[in-house]
C-alpha positions as CSV (number, residue, x, y, z in Angstrom):
1,M,0.0,0.0,0.0
2,T,2.9,2.4,0.8
3,S,4.3,1.8,-2.7
4,D,0.8,2.4,-4.2
5,Y,0.6,5.8,-2.5
6,A,4.2,6.7,-3.6
7,T,3.3,5.8,-7.2
8,A,0.1,7.9,-6.9
9,R,2.1,10.8,-5.5
10,E,4.6,10.7,-8.4
11,N,1.7,10.5,-10.9
12,M,0.1,13.6,-9.3
13,V,3.4,15.5,-9.8
14,E,3.9,14.3,-13.4
15,N,0.3,14.4,-14.6
16,Q,-1.4,17.2,-12.6
17,L,1.3,19.7,-11.6
18,R,4.0,19.7,-14.3
19,P,1.7,20.0,-17.3
20,S,0.0,23.0,-15.6
21,E,3.1,25.2,-15.3
22,V,4.0,24.2,-11.7
23,D,7.8,24.0,-12.2
24,D,9.4,25.5,-9.1
25,P,11.8,22.7,-8.1
26,R,11.3,23.2,-4.3
27,V,7.5,23.1,-4.7
28,I,7.7,20.0,-6.8
29,E,10.0,18.3,-4.3
30,A,7.6,19.1,-1.4
31,F,4.7,17.5,-3.3
32,R,6.9,14.4,-3.8
33,E,7.8,14.2,-0.1
34,V,4.6,14.9,1.8
35,P,2.2,11.9,2.0
36,R,-1.2,13.4,1.3
37,E,-3.1,10.3,2.4
38,I,-2.1,10.7,6.1
39,F,-4.1,13.9,6.3
40,L,-7.4,12.1,5.3
41,P,-9.6,9.6,7.3
42,A,-9.1,6.0,6.3
43,R,-12.3,5.9,4.2
44,L,-11.0,8.7,1.9
45,R,-7.3,7.7,1.5
46,S,-8.0,5.8,-1.8
47,V,-8.9,9.1,-3.4
48,A,-6.1,11.1,-1.8
49,Y,-4.4,11.9,-5.1
50,Q,-7.3,12.7,-7.3
51,D,-7.2,16.1,-9.1
52,E,-10.1,17.7,-7.2
53,D,-11.0,18.9,-3.8
54,I,-12.0,16.2,-1.3
55,D,-15.1,16.7,0.7
56,L,-14.5,16.1,4.4
57,G,-18.0,16.9,5.5
58,G,-19.2,20.0,7.4
59,D,-18.3,22.4,4.6
60,R,-14.6,21.4,4.9
61,Y,-12.3,20.2,2.2
62,L,-8.8,19.0,1.4
63,I,-7.8,21.5,-1.3
64,E,-7.0,20.2,-4.8
65,P,-3.3,19.6,-5.4
66,L,-3.0,21.9,-8.4
67,V,-4.6,24.8,-6.7
68,L,-2.4,24.5,-3.6
69,A,0.7,24.1,-5.8
70,R,-0.1,27.2,-7.7
71,L,-0.7,29.1,-4.4
72,M,2.6,28.0,-3.1
73,Q,4.6,28.7,-6.3
74,A,3.0,32.1,-6.8
75,S,3.8,33.2,-3.2
76,R,7.5,32.5,-3.7
77,P,8.3,30.9,-0.3
78,S,11.8,31.4,1.1
79,P,13.7,29.2,3.5
80,E,13.9,32.2,5.9
81,D,10.2,33.0,5.9
82,V,7.8,32.8,8.8
83,A,4.4,31.9,7.4
84,L,0.8,31.7,8.5
85,V,-1.7,29.2,7.0
86,V,-5.4,29.9,7.3
87,G,-8.3,27.7,6.3
88,C,-6.5,24.3,6.4
89,H,-8.6,21.9,8.4
90,T,-6.3,18.8,8.0
91,G,-2.8,20.2,8.4
92,Y,-1.8,19.3,4.8
93,S,-1.2,22.8,3.5
94,A,0.8,23.6,6.6
95,A,2.9,20.4,6.2
96,M,3.6,21.3,2.5
97,L,4.6,24.8,3.3
98,S,6.8,23.6,6.2
99,K,9.2,22.1,3.6
100,L,9.7,25.5,2.1
101,V,9.9,28.0,4.9
102,A,11.5,28.3,8.4
103,T,8.4,28.3,10.5
104,V,4.7,27.8,9.9
105,F,1.8,28.9,12.1
106,L,-1.4,27.0,11.4
107,L,-4.5,28.8,12.5
108,V,-7.5,26.5,13.3
109,P,-10.9,27.5,14.5
110,D,-11.6,24.7,16.9
111,G,-9.6,23.7,19.9
112,D,-10.7,20.0,19.5
113,A,-8.7,19.9,16.2
114,V,-5.4,20.8,17.7
115,A,-4.4,17.4,19.4
116,P,-5.0,15.2,16.3
117,I,-3.2,17.6,14.0
118,E,-0.2,18.0,16.3
119,S,-0.1,14.2,16.8
120,R,0.1,13.8,13.0
121,F,2.9,16.4,12.7
122,D,4.8,14.8,15.5
123,E,4.5,11.3,14.1
124,F,5.7,12.2,10.7
125,G,8.4,14.7,11.7
126,F,6.9,18.1,10.8
127,D,8.6,19.9,13.6
128,N,8.6,23.5,12.5
129,I,4.8,23.9,12.6
130,V,2.9,25.6,15.5
131,V,-0.8,25.1,15.7
132,Q,-2.9,27.9,17.2
133,V,-6.6,28.4,17.8
134,G,-8.3,31.5,16.7
135,R,-10.7,33.2,14.2
136,A,-9.6,33.1,10.6
137,A,-10.5,36.7,10.0
138,D,-8.4,37.8,13.0
139,G,-5.2,36.1,12.0
140,L,-2.4,35.9,14.7
141,V,-1.7,39.4,15.8
142,K,0.7,38.3,18.5
143,Q,2.9,36.5,16.0
144,A,2.7,39.1,13.2
145,P,4.1,40.4,11.0
146,F,4.5,37.4,8.6
147,N,6.6,37.1,5.5
148,L,4.0,34.8,4.0
149,I,0.3,34.1,4.5
150,V,-1.5,31.4,2.6
151,L,-5.3,31.0,2.6
152,S,-6.1,27.3,1.9
153,G,-9.4,27.9,0.2
154,S,-11.3,30.7,-1.6
155,V,-12.6,34.0,-0.4
156,V,-14.7,36.7,-1.9
157,E,-12.5,39.3,-0.2
158,V,-9.3,39.0,1.8
159,P,-9.9,40.5,5.3
160,E,-7.9,43.7,6.0
161,T,-6.8,42.3,9.3
162,L,-4.9,39.5,7.5
163,L,-3.4,41.9,4.9
164,G,-2.3,44.1,7.8
165,Q,-0.2,41.3,9.3
166,L,2.1,41.2,6.3
167,D,5.7,42.3,6.9
168,E,7.5,44.6,4.4
169,G,8.0,42.4,1.3
170,G,5.5,40.0,2.7
171,R,3.1,38.1,0.4
172,L,-0.5,36.8,0.9
173,A,-1.7,34.1,-1.6
174,A,-5.4,33.2,-1.9
175,V,-8.0,32.2,-4.5
176,V,-10.2,35.3,-4.7
177,E,-13.7,34.7,-6.1
178,A,-15.6,37.1,-8.4
179,G,-18.9,35.6,-9.3
180,R,-18.3,32.2,-10.9
181,A,-14.6,33.0,-11.6
182,G,-11.7,32.6,-9.3
183,K,-8.1,33.7,-9.5
184,V,-4.9,32.7,-7.6
185,T,-4.1,36.2,-6.4
186,V,-1.0,37.4,-4.6
187,F,-0.9,40.5,-2.5
188,T,2.6,42.0,-1.8
189,R,3.5,44.8,0.7
190,V,6.2,47.0,-0.8
191,G,7.1,50.4,0.8
192,G,4.0,50.0,3.0
193,V,1.8,49.8,0.0
194,L,-0.1,46.6,-1.1
195,G,0.1,45.5,-4.7
196,K,-2.0,42.7,-6.2
197,R,-1.3,40.2,-9.0
198,E,-3.9,37.8,-10.5
199,L,-2.0,34.9,-11.9
200,Y,-4.1,31.8,-12.6
201,D,-7.7,30.8,-13.0
202,A,-8.7,28.6,-10.0
203,R,-11.8,27.2,-8.3
204,T,-11.8,25.8,-4.8
205,P,-14.4,25.7,-2.0
206,P,-14.5,28.7,0.3
207,I,-13.0,28.9,3.7
208,P,-16.2,28.6,5.9
209,E,-15.1,31.1,8.5
210,L,-14.5,33.7,5.8
211,V,-17.8,33.4,3.9
212,P,-19.6,36.8,4.1
213,R,-22.8,36.8,6.1
214,A,-25.9,37.3,4.1
215,A,-27.4,40.8,4.5
216,F,-30.9,41.1,5.8
217,E,-33.5,42.3,3.2
218,F,-36.5,44.3,4.3
């Protein structure tokens, strides 16, 4: 079974990522190294490497490999970066990013999720990830500023509180939705001013905690 997963992981790299302009050697190597199946319940591990988001129930998903790869490549992670991951309910996005930066803070909304995620990190040697509980829209003010913030899911609009936690030269990568379209978008702080680049078409489920509340109609 281990060899089957390894083969599926290599096929994911060669058939999903490389043909879609994911060519950063460090990103490719991270996808080869990190076992995606360990971040899924046993019932879903057989579909760990399919090229679509995996429904975990409760409006939570494991993000599609290609979308995550594009977010990571577009955000230009550096070995010296301190990063924040928001919207990752399994730990997979944080584990991937931990291969590319110095330290990753993973923000989760539910304290009950901390122990299982930390146990998985400990078991498989992801020792540069810190799991914290908090609201997605609030980020981690006490740990800010960050060199890199990755939103593991889509948003209609990136909260100003998260953009405000970028250091000078810092990047925030997210899939920003506009109607039925979505774009891998990177915000960069340069000289205290935020720039924005839209790089790839992308569709992925929203981060539940960042879905706008419906306005009341009278």
